[in-house]
DRENDRENDREN-624609 format. One record per residue (C-alpha): x negated, y, z. Coordinates in steps of 0.05 Angstrom, whole numbers, plus 32768, in hexadecimal, padded with zeros to 4 digits. Layout:
BEGIN
<atom c1="X" c2="Y" c3="Z"/>
...
***
This chain:
BEGIN
<atom c1="83FD" c2="8149" c3="7B02"/>
<atom c1="83CF" c2="8161" c3="7B3A"/>
<atom c1="838F" c2="8183" c3="7B0F"/>
<atom c1="8352" c2="81A4" c3="7B34"/>
<atom c1="8367" c2="81E6" c3="7B52"/>
<atom c1="8350" c2="8224" c3="7B20"/>
<atom c1="833C" c2="81F8" c3="7AE9"/>
<atom c1="8361" c2="8219" c3="7AAD"/>
<atom c1="8346" c2="825D" c3="7AD0"/>
<atom c1="82F4" c2="8242" c3="7AD3"/>
<atom c1="82FB" c2="822B" c3="7A8D"/>
<atom c1="8313" c2="826F" c3="7A7A"/>
<atom c1="82E9" c2="82A0" c3="7AA0"/>
<atom c1="82B1" c2="827A" c3="7ABC"/>
<atom c1="8268" c2="8293" c3="7A98"/>
<atom c1="8294" c2="82C4" c3="7A71"/>
<atom c1="8289" c2="8302" c3="7A90"/>
<atom c1="8294" c2="833C" c3="7A63"/>
<atom c1="8260" c2="8369" c3="7A91"/>
<atom c1="821F" c2="8337" c3="7A84"/>
<atom c1="8220" c2="8354" c3="7A39"/>
<atom c1="820E" c2="839E" c3="7A23"/>
<atom c1="8259" c2="83A8" c3="79FD"/>
<atom c1="8282" c2="8384" c3="7A37"/>
<atom c1="829B" c2="8352" c3="7A00"/>
<atom c1="82CB" c2="8328" c3="7A18"/>
<atom c1="82B3" c2="82E9" c3="79EB"/>
<atom c1="826A" c2="82D5" c3="79FD"/>
<atom c1="823A" c2="82E8" c3="79C5"/>
<atom c1="8211" c2="82B5" c3="7999"/>
<atom c1="81CC" c2="82C9" c3="79A3"/>
<atom c1="81A4" c2="82AA" c3="7967"/>
<atom c1="815F" c2="82C8" c3="7981"/>
<atom c1="8128" c2="828D" c3="7990"/>
<atom c1="80FC" c2="82BF" c3="79B5"/>
<atom c1="8104" c2="82F7" c3="79E2"/>
<atom c1="80D8" c2="8336" c3="79EF"/>
<atom c1="80B3" c2="833B" c3="7A2C"/>
<atom c1="80A9" c2="8379" c3="7A59"/>
<atom c1="8062" c2="8363" c3="7A66"/>
<atom c1="803C" c2="8322" c3="7A57"/>
<atom c1="805F" c2="82EC" c3="7A7C"/>
<atom c1="809A" c2="8313" c3="7A95"/>
<atom c1="80DC" c2="8306" c3="7A69"/>
<atom c1="8117" c2="8327" c3="7A82"/>
<atom c1="8139" c2="82E7" c3="7A8A"/>
<atom c1="8120" c2="82B6" c3="7A4B"/>
<atom c1="80E1" c2="82AB" c3="7A27"/>
<atom c1="80F9" c2="827B" c3="79F4"/>
<atom c1="8131" c2="8261" c3="79DE"/>
<atom c1="8125" c2="821C" c3="79EA"/>
<atom c1="811B" c2="8225" c3="7A2F"/>
<atom c1="8159" c2="8255" c3="7A32"/>
<atom c1="818A" c2="827D" c3="7A10"/>
<atom c1="81C5" c2="82A7" c3="7A25"/>
<atom c1="81FC" c2="8283" c3="79FF"/>
<atom c1="81E6" c2="8243" c3="7A1C"/>
<atom c1="81E2" c2="825F" c3="7A5F"/>
<atom c1="822D" c2="8273" c3="7A57"/>
<atom c1="8242" c2="822F" c3="7A45"/>
<atom c1="8213" c2="8207" c3="7A79"/>
<atom c1="8232" c2="823C" c3="7AB0"/>
<atom c1="827A" c2="822A" c3="7A9F"/>
<atom c1="8272" c2="81DE" c3="7A96"/>
<atom c1="824D" c2="81DA" c3="7ADC"/>
<atom c1="8294" c2="8204" c3="7AFA"/>
<atom c1="82BB" c2="81D1" c3="7AD7"/>
<atom c1="829B" c2="8193" c3="7AFA"/>
<atom c1="8294" c2="81BE" c3="7B3E"/>
<atom c1="8246" c2="81AF" c3="7B32"/>
<atom c1="820F" c2="81DC" c3="7B45"/>
<atom c1="81E4" c2="81D4" c3="7B00"/>
<atom c1="81F8" c2="81C0" c3="7ABA"/>
<atom c1="81C0" c2="81B6" c3="7A80"/>
<atom c1="81DD" c2="81A7" c3="7A3C"/>
<atom c1="81B5" c2="8182" c3="7A06"/>
<atom c1="81BA" c2="8172" c3="79C0"/>
<atom c1="81EA" c2="8139" c3="79C5"/>
<atom c1="820A" c2="810F" c3="79F3"/>
<atom c1="81CE" c2="80DC" c3="79EA"/>
<atom c1="819B" c2="8111" c3="79EF"/>
<atom c1="81B7" c2="8120" c3="7A38"/>
<atom c1="81BA" c2="80D1" c3="7A4A"/>
<atom c1="816F" c2="80CF" c3="7A35"/>
<atom c1="815D" c2="8113" c3="7A56"/>
<atom c1="8173" c2="80F1" c3="7A9C"/>
<atom c1="815C" c2="80AE" c3="7A94"/>
<atom c1="8115" c2="80D1" c3="7A83"/>
<atom c1="8114" c2="80D8" c3="7ACD"/>
<atom c1="80FD" c2="8090" c3="7AD8"/>
<atom c1="80BB" c2="8070" c3="7ACE"/>
<atom c1="8099" c2="8035" c3="7AB3"/>
<atom c1="80B9" c2="7FF0" c3="7ADF"/>
<atom c1="80F3" c2="8018" c3="7AF7"/>
<atom c1="8139" c2="7FF2" c3="7AF6"/>
<atom c1="817B" c2="800F" c3="7ADB"/>
<atom c1="81B8" c2="7FED" c3="7AF0"/>
<atom c1="81E8" c2="7FFE" c3="7AB5"/>
<atom c1="8233" c2="7FE2" c3="7AAE"/>
<atom c1="823E" c2="7FAE" c3="7A79"/>
<atom c1="8271" c2="7FD0" c3="7A57"/>
<atom c1="8254" c2="8016" c3="7A3E"/>
<atom c1="824F" c2="804C" c3="7A01"/>
<atom c1="8229" c2="801E" c3="79CB"/>
<atom c1="81F9" c2="8051" c3="79C7"/>
<atom c1="81EC" c2="8053" c3="7A11"/>
<atom c1="81D8" c2="800A" c3="7A15"/>
<atom c1="81B5" c2="800A" c3="79D4"/>
<atom c1="8183" c2="8047" c3="79EE"/>
<atom c1="8177" c2="801C" c3="7A2B"/>
<atom c1="816D" c2="7FD6" c3="7A04"/>
<atom c1="8146" c2="7FEE" c3="79CA"/>
<atom c1="8125" c2="8030" c3="79E2"/>
<atom c1="811B" c2="8035" c3="7A2D"/>
<atom c1="810B" c2="7FE7" c3="7A3A"/>
<atom c1="80DD" c2="7FDA" c3="79FF"/>
<atom c1="80B9" c2="801A" c3="79FD"/>
<atom c1="80C3" c2="803C" c3="7A39"/>
<atom c1="80B6" c2="7FFF" c3="7A6F"/>
<atom c1="80FC" c2="8002" c3="7A8D"/>
<atom c1="8121" c2="7FC7" c3="7AA9"/>
<atom c1="8171" c2="7FC8" c3="7AA2"/>
<atom c1="81A4" c2="7F95" c3="7ABD"/>
<atom c1="81EF" c2="7F99" c3="7A9D"/>
<atom c1="821B" c2="7F8F" c3="7ACE"/>
<atom c1="826D" c2="7F90" c3="7ADC"/>
<atom c1="8270" c2="7FC7" c3="7B0D"/>
<atom c1="82BB" c2="7FBB" c3="7B16"/>
<atom c1="829C" c2="7F81" c3="7B3E"/>
<atom c1="8288" c2="7F93" c3="7B87"/>
<atom c1="8261" c2="7F4F" c3="7B8D"/>
<atom c1="823E" c2="7F56" c3="7B48"/>
<atom c1="822A" c2="7FA8" c3="7B61"/>
<atom c1="8207" c2="7F8D" c3="7B9C"/>
<atom c1="81E6" c2="7F57" c3="7B7B"/>
<atom c1="81C7" c2="7F7F" c3="7B47"/>
<atom c1="8197" c2="7FA7" c3="7B6F"/>
<atom c1="8152" c2="7FA1" c3="7B73"/>
<atom c1="8113" c2="7FC6" c3="7B9C"/>
<atom c1="8109" c2="7FEB" c3="7B55"/>
<atom c1="8149" c2="7FFC" c3="7B4B"/>
<atom c1="8147" c2="8049" c3="7B3E"/>
<atom c1="818E" c2="8058" c3="7B1C"/>
<atom c1="81CE" c2="803E" c3="7B0D"/>
<atom c1="81F8" c2="8056" c3="7AD7"/>
<atom c1="8240" c2="804D" c3="7ABF"/>
<atom c1="827A" c2="8062" c3="7AA1"/>
<atom c1="82C1" c2="8069" c3="7ABE"/>
<atom c1="82EA" c2="805B" c3="7A98"/>
<atom c1="82BC" c2="8033" c3="7A71"/>
<atom c1="82B6" c2="802D" c3="7A22"/>
<atom c1="82D3" c2="8007" c3="79FE"/>
<atom c1="82F7" c2="7FDB" c3="7A37"/>
<atom c1="830D" c2="8014" c3="7A64"/>
<atom c1="82F3" c2="7FF7" c3="7AA6"/>
<atom c1="82FC" c2="8023" c3="7ADF"/>
<atom c1="82C0" c2="8024" c3="7B12"/>
<atom c1="82CD" c2="8037" c3="7B57"/>
<atom c1="8298" c2="8070" c3="7B5A"/>
<atom c1="8299" c2="8074" c3="7BA5"/>
<atom c1="828C" c2="8029" c3="7BB1"/>
<atom c1="8258" c2="802A" c3="7B7C"/>
<atom c1="822F" c2="806B" c3="7B9F"/>
<atom c1="823C" c2="8046" c3="7BE3"/>
<atom c1="821E" c2="8008" c3="7BC9"/>
<atom c1="81E1" c2="802F" c3="7BAA"/>
<atom c1="81D5" c2="805B" c3="7BEA"/>
<atom c1="81D6" c2="8019" c3="7C11"/>
<atom c1="819D" c2="7FFA" c3="7BE2"/>
<atom c1="817A" c2="8033" c3="7BDB"/>
<atom c1="8188" c2="807B" c3="7BEB"/>
<atom c1="815A" c2="8098" c3="7BB0"/>
<atom c1="817E" c2="8074" c3="7B7A"/>
<atom c1="81A3" c2="80A2" c3="7B4D"/>
<atom c1="81EE" c2="8092" c3="7B3D"/>
<atom c1="81FF" c2="80AD" c3="7AF8"/>
<atom c1="8245" c2="80A9" c3="7ADE"/>
<atom c1="8250" c2="80BE" c3="7A95"/>
<atom c1="8297" c2="80E4" c3="7A9A"/>
<atom c1="82A0" c2="80E6" c3="7A50"/>
<atom c1="82E0" c2="80C5" c3="7A4C"/>
<atom c1="82FD" c2="80EE" c3="7A7C"/>
<atom c1="82E6" c2="8136" c3="7A83"/>
<atom c1="82DE" c2="8160" c3="7ABA"/>
<atom c1="8329" c2="8171" c3="7AB8"/>
<atom c1="833B" c2="8125" c3="7ACF"/>
<atom c1="8302" c2="810F" c3="7AF9"/>
<atom c1="82C0" c2="812C" c3="7B1A"/>
<atom c1="8293" c2="80F5" c3="7B30"/>
<atom c1="8264" c2="812A" c3="7B5A"/>
<atom c1="829E" c2="8130" c3="7B85"/>
<atom c1="829F" c2="80E3" c3="7B91"/>
<atom c1="8256" c2="80E2" c3="7BA1"/>
<atom c1="8234" c2="80DA" c3="7B63"/>
<atom c1="81EF" c2="80FC" c3="7B53"/>
<atom c1="81F3" c2="8107" c3="7B0A"/>
<atom c1="8234" c2="8110" c3="7ADA"/>
<atom c1="8229" c2="8106" c3="7A8F"/>
<atom c1="8256" c2="8123" c3="7A52"/>
<atom c1="8257" c2="8119" c3="7A0A"/>
<atom c1="8268" c2="815D" c3="79FC"/>
<atom c1="827C" c2="8147" c3="79B7"/>
<atom c1="82B7" c2="8125" c3="79D4"/>
<atom c1="82E8" c2="814C" c3="79F9"/>
<atom c1="82CA" c2="8185" c3="7A1A"/>
<atom c1="82BE" c2="819D" c3="79D6"/>
<atom c1="8303" c2="817A" c3="79BD"/>
<atom c1="82F9" c2="8195" c3="797C"/>
<atom c1="82CB" c2="8160" c3="7953"/>
<atom c1="82A0" c2="819A" c3="7934"/>
<atom c1="8262" c2="8197" c3="7963"/>
<atom c1="8236" c2="815B" c3="7984"/>
<atom c1="8218" c2="8170" c3="79C8"/>
<atom c1="8214" c2="8155" c3="7A0C"/>
<atom c1="8201" c2="816C" c3="7A55"/>
<atom c1="81E8" c2="8151" c3="7A96"/>
<atom c1="8208" c2="8171" c3="7AD9"/>
<atom c1="81E7" c2="816B" c3="7B21"/>
<atom c1="81ED" c2="8186" c3="7B63"/>
<atom c1="81A0" c2="816D" c3="7B6B"/>
<atom c1="8169" c2="819C" c3="7B68"/>
<atom c1="8132" c2="816B" c3="7B5A"/>
<atom c1="8165" c2="8150" c3="7B20"/>
<atom c1="816F" c2="819C" c3="7B0A"/>
<atom c1="8122" c2="81A9" c3="7B0A"/>
<atom c1="811A" c2="816A" c3="7ADB"/>
<atom c1="8153" c2="8174" c3="7AAD"/>
<atom c1="8135" c2="81BF" c3="7AA3"/>
<atom c1="80F0" c2="81A1" c3="7A8F"/>
<atom c1="8115" c2="8173" c3="7A5F"/>
<atom c1="8133" c2="81AB" c3="7A3E"/>
<atom c1="80F2" c2="81D2" c3="7A3F"/>
<atom c1="80BF" c2="8195" c3="7A2F"/>
<atom c1="80EE" c2="8164" c3="79FF"/>
<atom c1="8115" c2="819D" c3="79E0"/>
<atom c1="8153" c2="8176" c3="79CA"/>
<atom c1="817B" c2="81B6" c3="79E1"/>
<atom c1="81BD" c2="81CE" c3="79B6"/>
<atom c1="81C6" c2="820A" c3="7987"/>
<atom c1="81DD" c2="824B" c3="799E"/>
<atom c1="8216" c2="8241" c3="796C"/>
<atom c1="822F" c2="8200" c3="7984"/>
<atom c1="822A" c2="8219" c3="79CA"/>
<atom c1="8258" c2="8252" c3="79B5"/>
<atom c1="828A" c2="821F" c3="7995"/>
<atom c1="828A" c2="81F2" c3="79D8"/>
<atom c1="829B" c2="822F" c3="7A05"/>
<atom c1="82D4" c2="823F" c3="79D2"/>
<atom c1="82ED" c2="81F7" c3="79D5"/>
<atom c1="82EE" c2="81F1" c3="7A1C"/>
<atom c1="8321" c2="8229" c3="7A1F"/>
<atom c1="8351" c2="8201" c3="7A11"/>
<atom c1="8338" c2="81C3" c3="7A36"/>
<atom c1="8373" c2="81BD" c3="7A6A"/>
<atom c1="83A1" c2="81C8" c3="7A35"/>
<atom c1="838A" c2="8190" c3="7A0F"/>
<atom c1="837F" c2="815B" c3="7A3F"/>
<atom c1="83C4" c2="8166" c3="7A59"/>
<atom c1="83E1" c2="8156" c3="7A0E"/>
<atom c1="83AD" c2="811A" c3="7A0F"/>
<atom c1="83C8" c2="80F8" c3="7A46"/>
<atom c1="8415" c2="8108" c3="7A37"/>
<atom c1="8408" c2="80EE" c3="79F0"/>
<atom c1="83DA" c2="80AC" c3="7A0C"/>
<atom c1="840A" c2="8098" c3="7A40"/>
<atom c1="8441" c2="8096" c3="7A11"/>
<atom c1="841B" c2="806F" c3="79DA"/>
<atom c1="8403" c2="803B" c3="7A10"/>
<atom c1="8449" c2="8032" c3="7A2C"/>
<atom c1="845B" c2="8022" c3="79E4"/>
<atom c1="8423" c2="7FF7" c3="79D3"/>
<atom c1="842B" c2="7FCC" c3="7A15"/>
<atom c1="8472" c2="7FBC" c3="79FB"/>
<atom c1="8460" c2="7FAB" c3="79B6"/>
<atom c1="8462" c2="7F64" c3="79A6"/>
<atom c1="842E" c2="7F6E" c3="7974"/>
<atom c1="83FA" c2="7F7F" c3="79AD"/>
<atom c1="83D8" c2="7F50" c3="79DB"/>
<atom c1="83C1" c2="7F7D" c3="7A11"/>
<atom c1="83BD" c2="7FCC" c3="7A1C"/>
<atom c1="837B" c2="7FE5" c3="7A43"/>
<atom c1="8392" c2="802D" c3="7A60"/>
<atom c1="8384" c2="803A" c3="7AA7"/>
<atom c1="83C0" c2="8062" c3="7AB4"/>
<atom c1="83EF" c2="802A" c3="7AA3"/>
<atom c1="8403" c2="8001" c3="7AE5"/>
<atom c1="83EA" c2="7FC0" c3="7AB9"/>
<atom c1="83A2" c2="7FD6" c3="7AB8"/>
<atom c1="8374" c2="7FA9" c3="7AEE"/>
<atom c1="8357" c2="7FEC" c3="7B0D"/>
<atom c1="8394" c2="8017" c3="7B0F"/>
<atom c1="8392" c2="8023" c3="7B51"/>
<atom c1="8345" c2="803C" c3="7B4F"/>
<atom c1="835A" c2="8065" c3="7B18"/>
<atom c1="8394" c2="8088" c3="7B45"/>
<atom c1="8367" c2="808F" c3="7B7A"/>
<atom c1="832B" c2="80B2" c3="7B56"/>
<atom c1="8346" c2="80DA" c3="7B19"/>
<atom c1="8381" c2="8117" c3="7B10"/>
<atom c1="8397" c2="80E8" c3="7AD3"/>
<atom c1="837D" c2="80CA" c3="7A94"/>
<atom c1="8361" c2="80DE" c3="7A4F"/>
<atom c1="837E" c2="80C5" c3="7A07"/>
<atom c1="834D" c2="808E" c3="7A08"/>
<atom c1="8368" c2="8042" c3="7A08"/>
<atom c1="8358" c2="8005" c3="79E6"/>
<atom c1="838A" c2="7FC9" c3="79D9"/>
<atom c1="8388" c2="7F86" c3="79BB"/>
<atom c1="83AA" c2="7F7A" c3="797B"/>
<atom c1="83C8" c2="7F36" c3="796D"/>
<atom c1="8399" c2="7F14" c3="793D"/>
<atom c1="834F" c2="7F1C" c3="792B"/>
<atom c1="8324" c2="7F4B" c3="78F1"/>
<atom c1="8359" c2="7F3B" c3="78BC"/>
<atom c1="8394" c2="7F5A" c3="78E4"/>
<atom c1="8365" c2="7F97" c3="78FA"/>
<atom c1="8357" c2="7FA7" c3="78BA"/>
<atom c1="8395" c2="7FAB" c3="78A6"/>
<atom c1="83AB" c2="7FD9" c3="78E2"/>
<atom c1="8373" c2="800D" c3="78C9"/>
<atom c1="837F" c2="800E" c3="7885"/>
<atom c1="83D3" c2="8017" c3="789A"/>
<atom c1="83C2" c2="8055" c3="78CC"/>
<atom c1="83D2" c2="809E" c3="78AE"/>
<atom c1="83DD" c2="80C4" c3="78E9"/>
<atom c1="839D" c2="80A2" c3="7913"/>
<atom c1="835D" c2="80A9" c3="78EA"/>
<atom c1="832E" c2="806E" c3="78E8"/>
<atom c1="82EB" c2="808D" c3="7904"/>
<atom c1="82BA" c2="808A" c3="793C"/>
<atom c1="82AE" c2="80BA" c3="7972"/>
<atom c1="82F1" c2="80D5" c3="79A1"/>
<atom c1="830A" c2="810C" c3="79C6"/>
<atom c1="831B" c2="813D" c3="798F"/>
<atom c1="8368" c2="815E" c3="7984"/>
<atom c1="8370" c2="8122" c3="7947"/>
<atom c1="8381" c2="80E3" c3="7957"/>
<atom c1="8347" c2="80AB" c3="7943"/>
<atom c1="834D" c2="805C" c3="7942"/>
<atom c1="8311" c2="8031" c3="7938"/>
<atom c1="82F9" c2="7FEA" c3="7940"/>
<atom c1="82BF" c2="7FE8" c3="797D"/>
<atom c1="829F" c2="7FA3" c3="7967"/>
<atom c1="828D" c2="7FBA" c3="7922"/>
<atom c1="8287" c2="8002" c3="792D"/>
<atom c1="8276" c2="8028" c3="7971"/>
<atom c1="825D" c2="7FE9" c3="7998"/>
<atom c1="823E" c2="7FBD" c3="795A"/>
<atom c1="81FE" c2="7FD0" c3="7979"/>
<atom c1="8214" c2="7FA4" c3="79B8"/>
<atom c1="81F6" c2="7F5D" c3="79AD"/>
<atom c1="822E" c2="7F32" c3="7990"/>
<atom c1="8229" c2="7EFA" c3="79D0"/>
<atom c1="8232" c2="7F3B" c3="79FB"/>
<atom c1="826F" c2="7F51" c3="79D5"/>
<atom c1="8291" c2="7F10" c3="79D8"/>
<atom c1="8282" c2="7F0E" c3="7A23"/>
<atom c1="8299" c2="7F4D" c3="7A2C"/>
<atom c1="82E0" c2="7F48" c3="7A02"/>
<atom c1="82C9" c2="7F7A" c3="79C8"/>
<atom c1="82E8" c2="7F51" c3="7998"/>
<atom c1="8300" c2="7F5D" c3="794F"/>
<atom c1="8347" c2="7F6A" c3="7964"/>
<atom c1="8331" c2="7F9E" c3="7998"/>
<atom c1="834B" c2="7FE0" c3="797B"/>
<atom c1="8333" c2="801E" c3="799F"/>
<atom c1="835D" c2="8060" c3="7998"/>
<atom c1="8351" c2="80AB" c3="79B3"/>
<atom c1="8397" c2="80BF" c3="79B0"/>
<atom c1="8399" c2="810F" c3="799B"/>
<atom c1="83C8" c2="8142" c3="79A8"/>
<atom c1="83F6" c2="813B" c3="796C"/>
<atom c1="8440" c2="812E" c3="7978"/>
<atom c1="8444" c2="80F5" c3="79A0"/>
<atom c1="8488" c2="80D7" c3="7970"/>
<atom c1="8458" c2="80DA" c3="7931"/>
<atom c1="8420" c2="80B8" c3="7954"/>
<atom c1="844F" c2="8078" c3="796F"/>
<atom c1="8470" c2="8079" c3="792F"/>
<atom c1="8422" c2="806C" c3="790A"/>
<atom c1="8415" c2="803C" c3="7936"/>
<atom c1="8455" c2="8019" c3="7928"/>
<atom c1="8451" c2="8014" c3="78DC"/>
<atom c1="8400" c2="8000" c3="78E7"/>
<atom c1="8414" c2="7FC7" c3="7918"/>
<atom c1="8445" c2="7FA9" c3="78EB"/>
<atom c1="841A" c2="7FAD" c3="78B0"/>
<atom c1="83E1" c2="7F8D" c3="78D9"/>
<atom c1="840F" c2="7F4D" c3="78F9"/>
<atom c1="844A" c2="7F4B" c3="78C3"/>
<atom c1="8462" c2="7F0A" c3="78D5"/>
<atom c1="847F" c2="7F19" c3="791B"/>
***
């Protein structure tokens, strides 16, 4: 498996230089102070107030930027806080093109906050179809927002194709890619032309299911200035302790992502051959409709997949009652394996007619494959599938 050169070394060392601390600590400090003594009025050494800047946050942001090969990174108190920070660059009357299959919290924010309260317009479009992309642009389109792969249907969008279409329509359109499902280990959208990358750090980057955080990364100076102002003026910043935990979690990111990929590929191959499964959605499988696009723009695949169980809600309920190694829970990207039913959990806020159109049905099960022993994961799924659909 090819990787981005130096990823593990950067994860361990960038931003961690012991010389920045008085006692040359190898592990960066947790700086809990909310304020900083100034040498003279208006002349702080670096920071004046911890909402605007914090040494522990500085360390994390420098490390994250290196992993995504970005000039700038800004962290926020959650993935959605990061999303709102970049959407706040838009003004009343601006139009956003958003992929039709997207994290439920993202579409909820656009539908129930940005559109009714801030006067934005939004179109939800299947960005895997080039013709649909080109038809979606309007004179007031200012942003394109998508995930690749998407949540929960694992659609893979050709990032370079969307960027090209946006540049043709209006060079000033901001292209935002939510890279949460991939982590910087497998995909770097900025290198493919995107203007902004968003991560829910809660997921793979932290990887231990004990921190809620998000970040936004960019190479653009105007967006950098905007994001710093969002930290300062809106204030949805993470705590120093959470920054410390994420910085620690990153040190094993490259190791964890290798294990997620190995396990998930084995699970996907098992599910694809199982007679109790209708269809498996995993971009690393040759059967995936955008498999070649996935191969072109990534270095591998994470532990995220979905599959259609034969049956409906009753069979799905039996499946979830039977799993033992997989845990029935929302979220994803931790070391532990999780399973959930998007139609009534993470994507319940998507309008019912849209769920039906997209294929987010009561037999669509999403898995976040963890780093346990893969034979135990497959055995757990085997038992649960037999319990869910016993008649075969």
